C-alpha positions as CSV (number, residue, x, y, z in Angstrom):
1,M,1.4,-35.7,55.1
2,D,1.2,-39.6,55.3
3,V,5.2,-40.2,55.6
4,T,4.5,-44.1,56.3
5,M,7.4,-45.7,54.3
6,E,6.0,-48.2,51.7
7,K,6.5,-52.0,52.5
8,K,5.5,-54.6,49.9
9,I,5.3,-58.4,49.3
10,K,4.9,-59.6,45.7
11,H,2.0,-57.7,44.0
12,Y,1.1,-56.1,47.5
13,S,1.8,-52.9,49.5
14,N,0.7,-51.6,52.6
15,Y,-0.4,-48.5,50.5
16,H,-3.3,-50.5,49.2
17,K,-6.6,-51.2,51.0
18,T,-6.7,-54.6,50.7
19,L,-9.5,-57.2,51.3
20,L,-9.0,-60.7,51.7
21,V,-11.9,-63.4,51.0
22,G,-11.9,-66.9,51.8
23,E,-9.2,-67.2,54.2
24,G,-9.0,-70.5,56.0
25,D,-6.9,-70.0,58.9
26,F,-5.7,-66.5,58.3
27,S,-2.1,-67.4,57.5
28,F,-2.3,-65.5,54.3
29,A,-3.8,-62.5,56.0
30,L,-0.9,-62.7,58.3
31,C,1.7,-63.1,56.2
32,L,0.8,-59.9,54.8
33,A,0.3,-58.1,57.7
34,N,3.8,-59.3,58.9
35,A,5.5,-58.0,55.8
36,F,3.7,-54.7,56.1
37,G,4.3,-54.6,60.0
38,S,0.6,-53.3,60.4
39,A,-2.6,-54.6,59.0
40,S,-4.4,-51.3,59.3
41,N,-5.3,-51.2,55.8
42,M,-6.6,-54.5,55.4
43,V,-9.8,-56.4,55.9
44,A,-10.0,-60.3,56.1
45,T,-12.9,-62.4,56.2
46,S,-14.0,-65.8,55.8
47,L,-17.3,-68.0,55.4
48,D,-16.9,-69.9,58.3
49,S,-18.0,-68.4,61.9
50,K,-15.1,-67.4,64.2
51,E,-16.2,-70.4,66.3
52,S,-16.1,-72.9,63.3
53,L,-12.6,-71.6,62.4
54,I,-11.1,-72.1,65.9
55,R,-12.6,-75.5,66.2
56,N,-11.3,-76.4,62.6
57,Y,-8.1,-75.1,62.1
58,S,-5.4,-75.7,64.7
59,R,-3.6,-72.1,64.4
60,A,-6.7,-70.1,63.8
61,S,-7.0,-68.3,67.4
62,T,-3.3,-67.5,67.3
63,N,-3.6,-66.1,63.7
64,L,-6.5,-64.0,64.4
65,N,-4.6,-62.9,67.8
66,E,-2.2,-61.8,66.1
67,L,-3.8,-59.8,63.2
68,E,-5.9,-57.9,65.8
69,N,-2.9,-56.7,67.4
70,L,-1.5,-55.3,64.2
71,G,-4.6,-53.9,63.8
72,C,-6.4,-56.1,60.9
73,T,-10.5,-55.7,60.6
74,V,-11.8,-59.6,60.6
75,V,-15.2,-60.4,59.5
76,H,-16.9,-63.6,59.9
77,E,-19.5,-65.6,57.9
78,V,-19.3,-63.5,54.6
79,D,-20.5,-65.0,51.5
80,A,-18.4,-64.1,48.6
81,H,-21.7,-63.8,46.3
82,I,-23.0,-60.9,48.3
83,M,-20.1,-59.3,50.3
84,D,-20.8,-56.1,48.8
85,T,-24.1,-55.9,50.5
86,H,-22.7,-57.0,53.9
87,H,-23.5,-54.2,57.0
88,L,-19.5,-53.8,57.6
89,L,-18.4,-53.8,54.0
90,Y,-21.5,-52.0,52.2
91,L,-19.8,-48.9,50.4
92,E,-16.2,-49.9,51.6
93,F,-13.8,-50.0,48.1
94,F,-10.4,-51.4,47.9
95,D,-7.4,-51.4,45.7
96,R,-6.8,-55.1,46.1
97,I,-9.4,-58.1,46.4
98,V,-7.9,-61.3,46.7
99,Y,-9.1,-64.8,46.7
100,N,-6.6,-67.6,46.8
101,F,-7.8,-70.8,45.5
102,P,-11.7,-70.9,45.7
103,H,-13.2,-74.0,46.1
104,A,-16.8,-75.0,46.2
105,G,-16.3,-77.6,48.5
106,F,-16.0,-81.4,47.8
107,L,-19.7,-82.4,46.8
108,F,-18.4,-84.4,43.7
109,P,-15.0,-85.7,42.4
110,E,-12.9,-82.9,41.2
111,R,-13.1,-84.0,37.3
112,N,-17.0,-84.4,37.7
113,P,-18.6,-81.8,35.6
114,F,-21.1,-81.0,38.3
115,Q,-18.5,-80.0,40.6
116,I,-16.5,-78.0,38.0
117,W,-20.0,-76.1,37.6
118,Y,-20.1,-75.6,41.5
119,H,-17.0,-74.0,41.2
120,Q,-17.6,-71.7,38.3
121,Y,-20.9,-70.5,40.2
122,V,-18.6,-69.6,43.2
123,V,-16.0,-67.6,41.2
124,R,-18.5,-65.8,39.3
125,G,-20.5,-64.9,42.2
126,F,-17.4,-63.5,43.8
127,F,-16.4,-61.6,40.8
128,N,-19.9,-59.9,40.3
129,S,-19.7,-58.9,43.8
130,A,-16.0,-57.7,44.2
131,R,-16.3,-55.8,40.9
132,K,-18.5,-53.5,42.9
133,M,-16.2,-53.2,45.3
134,L,-13.2,-51.9,43.6
135,R,-11.8,-48.8,43.6
136,Y,-10.7,-47.2,40.1
137,G,-7.4,-48.3,39.0
138,G,-7.7,-51.5,41.5
139,E,-7.3,-55.2,40.7
140,I,-8.9,-58.3,41.7
141,H,-6.6,-61.2,42.4
142,V,-7.5,-65.0,41.9
143,T,-4.9,-67.7,42.6
144,H,-5.4,-70.9,40.7
145,K,-4.4,-74.3,39.7
146,K,-3.3,-74.5,36.1
147,G,-3.5,-77.9,35.4
148,Q,-6.8,-80.5,34.9
149,P,-9.2,-80.0,35.8
150,F,-9.1,-76.6,37.0
151,C,-7.9,-75.2,33.6
152,S,-11.8,-76.3,32.9
153,W,-12.9,-73.7,35.0
154,E,-12.2,-70.9,32.5
155,I,-11.3,-68.5,35.3
156,V,-10.6,-65.7,32.4
157,K,-14.0,-66.2,30.9
158,L,-15.9,-65.9,34.0
159,A,-14.3,-62.6,35.1
160,E,-15.4,-61.4,31.4
161,E,-18.7,-62.3,31.6
162,V,-19.2,-59.6,34.7
163,G,-16.9,-57.0,32.9
164,L,-13.6,-57.7,33.9
165,F,-10.5,-57.9,32.1
166,L,-7.2,-59.5,32.5
167,V,-4.6,-57.6,33.4
168,E,-1.8,-60.1,33.8
169,E,-1.3,-63.8,34.6
170,V,1.9,-64.5,37.0
171,P,3.2,-67.5,38.4
172,F,2.5,-68.1,42.0
173,Y,5.1,-69.6,44.3
174,I,4.1,-70.4,47.9
175,W,7.6,-69.8,49.0
176,D,7.0,-65.9,48.5
177,Y,4.7,-65.9,51.3
178,P,6.4,-66.8,54.5
179,G,3.9,-68.3,57.0
180,Y,1.0,-68.7,54.5
181,I,-0.2,-72.6,54.6
182,N,-2.9,-73.3,52.2
183,K,-5.7,-75.2,53.6
184,R,-8.1,-77.4,52.2
185,G,-10.7,-75.7,53.7
186,S,-14.0,-78.1,53.3
187,G,-14.7,-81.5,55.0
188,N,-12.7,-83.7,58.1
189,K,-9.6,-82.8,56.1
190,C,-10.2,-79.1,56.3
191,D,-7.2,-78.1,58.4
192,E,-4.7,-80.0,55.7
193,S,-2.6,-78.4,53.4
194,F,-2.6,-79.5,49.8
195,T,0.0,-79.8,47.0
196,V,0.1,-76.2,45.1
197,G,1.7,-77.4,42.0
198,A,1.7,-75.2,38.8
199,C,-0.7,-72.3,39.4
200,S,-1.1,-68.5,38.4
201,T,-2.2,-65.4,40.2
202,F,-4.9,-63.9,37.6
203,K,-5.0,-60.2,37.9
204,F,-8.0,-58.5,36.9
205,S,-9.3,-54.9,36.4
206,A,-12.7,-53.5,35.8
207,R,-11.5,-51.5,32.6
208,S,-8.9,-52.4,29.9
209,F,-5.4,-50.6,29.5
């Protein structure tokens, strides 16, 4: 019998098998791992290669080393659109799949309709892939800004298009996650943080309740 005591931080527990998608410098993954005292039940992924991460993010190397010491499985060069087919993730299923502040990169100004379309393309593809990796009763979490033009992405509608249902929308406060430093993640300023402002964590399930 597993007698490990449950440890929680906000919506997440060490009892959950958790997949983190689109990590920047892996500070969110490390925040959860430190709260749990272990990352043995976590998989943290990035779109970037390990070499690119270490080159672009000042804390990446340190964060990755700490995660490794805590037992985290770290996988690089994972495309959120096809992660369910990745050779290290194929046939893996999760209780929580988390994507904080998804972004398509800075192709056009944020209010440009083409930029919004690219963002929607990224998020829709993530939802479609994540849905196939979700355990029964599991949840997909997306943290996203609520103001304009970000609300124009229509996160809930994108989820519904692939058969997901909104379970709950809760306010996101970055101070609830000690050590997490959100990153721009693209361009010459990728290692810089950005103002979070009003945002929410949207929780989705593959079935309605």
